[in-house]
C-alpha positions, 0 to 999 in steps of 0.5 A: 782618360779613364772613366774615373778621371773623366768623371772627376774632370766633368765634376770639376768643370761643372763646379768651376762654371758655377763658382764653387772653386772660386773662379769662373762665375758667369754673370748669367749664373749670378743673374739666374741666382738673383732672379730666383731670390727676387722671385721670393723677395718680390712676392713677399715685398709686393704682398707686404706693401699691398697689405700694409697699404690696404690696412692703413698701416704706418709706413714703418709697419708696412716696411716691416711686414714687407721685409718679413714676408720677403724672407718667408717667401724667399726661404720657402721657394728655396726650401721647396726646391731642396725638399723636392731633392730629398733633404730633410726639413732641418737640412733644407732650413739650414741650406735656405738660410745659407743660400739666401740670407745675404741676397735677401738682406741686400735686396730688402735694403735697396727696395725699401730704401727706394720705396721710402725715399721716393716722395709720396710712394709710401702714401700713395694708394693701391690705385695710384701709378706712383705706388706701383712704379716705385715698387716696380722700380725698386725691385728692378734696382734691387736686382741690378745691384744684387747680381754683383753681390751674388756673383761674388758669393757664388765665387766664394762657394757661398749663397746660391752655390750652397743650393746648387749641390742639391739641384736636380739635373 
């Protein structure tokens, strides 16, 4: 096999592993992508819930604040990585939007639904175990239910697959 053929074969195998070719996406790759997204979402979600609760915002205001901050932190973490890889800000914004929007939306629907439907969770204070248990449980459930979504998206060359091209190896 020539060097050029070997390089093409290696690139193909590498992309197939991450699902850019439509198949061969591992659950581990989907979980890793989801964990990355969850990190930004969790920072924003927790900060929003804490601020909304501490400021005495209405439940709706707290949820809106949490969702906005989840998007801000989710996109910011992705942009940090791709900017570090050398992308300009405009391209980094486009990559972050393409990579994370669906995943963040799914996570936010799940974790905010849990917070709103667990009796007393939104009205619990920051010192109440119910608040923290409901919030932690909502994030775990969001992770578990978003992994299959991300696996499907990576398999279609979307979501985290868009960011992968810019990762430094």
